[in-house]
C-alpha positions, 0 to 999 in steps of 0.5 A, spaced: 639 741 591 632 742 587 631 739 581 631 746 577 638 747 580 640 740 578 638 741 571 641 748 570 648 745 573 648 739 568 646 743 562 652 748 564 657 742 565 655 739 559 656 745 555 663 746 558 664 738 556 663 739 549 667 746 549 673 743 552 678 740 548 681 736 554 678 735 561 682 732 567 678 729 573 682 729 580 681 728 587 683 734 591 681 731 598 686 733 603 689 740 599 690 746 604 686 752 602 693 755 600 695 749 596 688 749 593 688 757 592 695 756 588 692 751 584 686 755 582 691 761 580 695 757 576 689 754 572 686 760 571 692 764 568 693 758 563 686 759 561 683 752 564 676 752 568 676 749 574 670 746 578 668 741 583 662 738 582 658 732 584 659 725 580 652 724 578 651 731 575 658 730 571 655 723 569 648 726 567 652 731 563 656 727 559 650 722 558 646 728 555 652 729 550 653 722 548 660 721 552 661 715 555 666 711 559 667 716 565 664 712 570 671 709 573 673 716 574 667 718 578 668 716 585 669 720 591 670 728 591 671 730 584 674 736 581 674 737 573 679 742 569 676 744 563 682 746 558 681 750 552 686 752 546 692 749 550 691 741 550 696 740 555 695 745 560 690 742 565 694 735 565 701 739 566 698 743 572 694 738 575 700 733 574 705 738 577 700 739 583 700 732 584 707 731 584 708 738 589 703 736 594 703 728 594 695 729 596 692 731 589 691 725 585 689 725 577 683 720 576 683 720 568 680 725 563 678 726 556 680 729 550 674 730 545 669 725 547 675 720 548 676 718 555 683 718 557 686 713 563 690 716 569 697 714 565 694 717 558 693 724 562 700 723 565 703 722 558 699 728 556 702 732 561 709 730 559 708 733 552 711 740 550 706 746 550 703 748 543 708 754 544 714 750 545 712 745 539 711 752 534 718 754 537 721 747 535 718 747 528 720 755 527 727 753 529 727 747 524 724 751 518 729 756 520 736 752 520 736 751 512 735 758 511 740 760 515 745 755 512 743 758 505 744 765 508 751 763 510 753 760 503 751 766 499 755 770 504 761 766 503 760 766 495 759 774 496 766 774 500 770 770 495 767 774 489 769 780 492 776 778 494 777 775 487 775 782 484 780 786 489 785 782 486 
């Protein structure tokens, strides 16, 4: 690859690394076209950008942005999933693909500028999504209010029964 083109790719990867809230590195060797297409579709639907890049370009992009500790993940063919608002989406989708295909393997990842081991990425994949956490929070906040509403309704019914007598 000519130097100008390499520099452009490195700059593009560096910007994606800084913009992404989570990044997952995976080895995609052996995936069929159908499996890869299905994976890419799921990632796109979740707002996750998925790229295949040379390890040296990924390392140079990381170094440009002061990100260290990725060398252990960058061996063999590497695909990179850049996550946006949903911190768990890249990890969840790639972990699901790894379980389904038994071919794709997760190498590691990043959250912010902190490298994550394969095990940490797998734990991230097990967390509920942001929407699920918000729903759980709303349910927790709503429970005391519905209890209060029932208590007030019972008081109203007692007063109505007393007034009728």
